[in-house]
N, C-alpha and C positions, 0 to 999 in steps of 0.2 A: 918595700922597695918602690922607688919612683917609677912611674910608667914611662915608656920611651918619649912621649910628648912632653913629659915634665922634667926631663934632664936639661939642665941649663945650657943654652947655646951661646957661642961667641958670635956677636952680631957686629958686622962690619958694614960700612956705608961708603958710597961715593956720590958726589954731586958735580954736575957740570951744566953750564949754560953758555949759549953763544948768540950774540945779537944777529938779527936778520938784516935784510937789505932795506927795511923801512924804518927810518928814524931810530929811536933808541930801543933798548931791550925792555919789553913789557912782560917778560917771564921772570919768575923767581923760584928758587928751590931752597928749602931749609930743612935741617935735621936737628932734633933736640934729644938729648939723652938724660934720663933721670938718674938719681943716685943709685937706684937698684939695677941700672942697665937697660931699662925699658927705653925703646926708641920710638919717637914720633917723627914723621916726615911729611912734607907737603910740597907739591908742585902746583904753582898758581900761574895760569896763562891769562894775562890781561887781554880784554877785548878792545881791539883798536890801540891807538896811541894818543889818547886824550891827555889834557894837561896834568891830570892827577895820576894817570895809570902807572907810569914808571916809578913814581915816588911812593905810591900806595901799595903796589903789589908785593914788595919785600916785607912790608908790615903784615900783610895778609898771610904770607907764607910763614913768617915767624910765629904769628899767633896760632895758625892752624897746627903747626908742628908741636908747639909747646902744649897746647890744650889736648891734642891727640895723644901725646905721651901720658898725660895725667888722666884724662877722662874718656879717651877713645876718639877715633876719627870722626864719628858723627858729631860729637860735641865740638871737635876741632873746626870742622867746616862751618857749622852753624854759628860758632862764635866769630869766625872770620867774616861770615856773611853780615853779622850785625854791624861791623865796622863800615860797611858800604851800603847798607840797606836804605839809607836816606841819600837823596841825590845831592844834598848840600845846598848852600845859599846860591851858588852859581848854576845849579842843576846839572853839573858835569862830573860828579863823582865817578870813580873808576868802577868797572864791572869786570868779571873774569869767569873763567871755568877753573875747576880745581880737582885734584885727587889727593887724598891724605891717607896715611897708614899708621898703624901702631903694631909693634911686636914686642913681647916680653921675653926675657931670656929663658924662662921656664915654660913657655907656651909654644906648641908646635904649629899654631895657626897665626898667620899675619892677617890682621883685619884691615880692609881698605874700604873707603867711602869716596864717592865721586859725584860730580855734577858737571854737565856739559860734555865736551869731547876730550878731556884729559883721560889718560888710560893707565891701567895696571896690567903688567904681564908677569907670568911666572915661568921659571925654567926648572924642570924636574930632573935635569941631568942629560936628557936627550931631546926634549921637545919644548919649544917656546909657545905658551898658550896665552891667549887674551882672556882676561877675567872680567873685563868691564864692557859695557855696551855704550856707544855714543848717544848722548841725549840730543840728537839732531832730527830734523824732519826727514832728511834723507835716509837715516837709519831706520826710522819708523816706517817709511814707505817701503823699503826693502823687506822689512819684517812682515809686511802685509801683502807681499807679492807684486808690488809695482815694478815695472820694467827698470832695469839698472840704469839705462841712459836717462831716464826721467828722474829717478831717485838721486843720481849724482848731482844734479843741478840744485839740490836742496841740502847738500851736506854742510854748507856754511850757515844754515838757518837753525839756530839753537832753540830747543824747546824749553830750556831752563838755563839759569846762570847762578853764580854765587850770590849776587845781590838779591835774587829772588828765591834763594834756597829755603826749603822747609823740610821737616821730617818726611813729608810725602813726595818730595821731588829729588831727594838724594838717595842713592842706592848703596848697599853694603854687600861685600863678599868676603869670604874667608879663603886664604890661600895657604896651602901646606907646602908648596914648593920651597926648596931651600934658597932660591934666588928670586927676587922680585924686582921689577923695574917699573918706576913711575915716569910717565912721559907727557910732555906737551905735544900738541899736534905738529909742531915744527920738526919733531923727530918722526913720529909714526906716519905722518902724511908724506914725508919726503925721504923716508928710508923704507925700502920694501921689507916685508916680513922675512923673506929669505935672507936678505942682507943682515937684518937684525939677528936672526938665528946664527949666522956665521960669526958675527961679532961676539955674541954671547958665548958660543963654543970656544972662541979663541981667548976670551978674557974672563971666563967665569970665576977664576980664582983671585981676581984683582978688581974689586968693585969700582975703584977710582978710574982705573984704566978703561973699564967697560963704559962707565958714564962718559968719559972723554971721547971714546971712540964712537959712541952712538950720536953724540952731538956733532962731532966732526963729519960724520957720514951724511948728514942732511945736505941734499943737493938742490940747486935752484930749479924751478919749473921752466916750461918752455918760454915764458916771458922774462926770465931772469930773476924772478922773485924768489926769495928764500925767507921763510918765516923764522922768528926767534925759536931756538931749539933748546930744550931743557930736559934733563934726566936725573933721577935719583936711583941708585942701585943699592939694594939691601940684601946681604947674604947672611945665612945662619949656618954655623958649623958645629 
């Protein structure tokens, strides 16, 4: 008899993105499904709004999602990295942060890989948990006991990025929760954890509605700036 983690799951997904207040949308989200039902997914958050970013980021997301489904999210991110590892003839190729995931219908663990400050959350039915840590100087300072008011000033200082990704600079986690959310920082920096929890509780049975709600909930900061906001929701039943 198959073990509980080997019983095939019905996998549903939802994706949403919303342009921020600065130029065009430099985020992208893609989901790819193999013939056997395996799902690969990726959220790519372009750094800045350079001439190549908005055009290149959808390609990165599509590549990462497809390769993640076939070869796993580590291969997905590293393949996407190769597309922008060279700065190009004009020296202005896009760069980004990213989170990618793969889940098989007969596997109880969703595997996620990330670089930069894109995130993955899991919902176990009652609690929303963060399964990734931001690859920023601010996060590193907090982990080493530096005062919060000092560390916050370095939250936008990335320690790594997709263009510089390697096996040693991307991290991997396994998530058993039946609902997983991938987000760009336009969601998790501008929607509080409590507000995210409320939205997940309200829309946990409808991944598309949840993705739409998370992106719509992002609010401008005190200067009126609102970042591009993007989310992928993956549920297993």
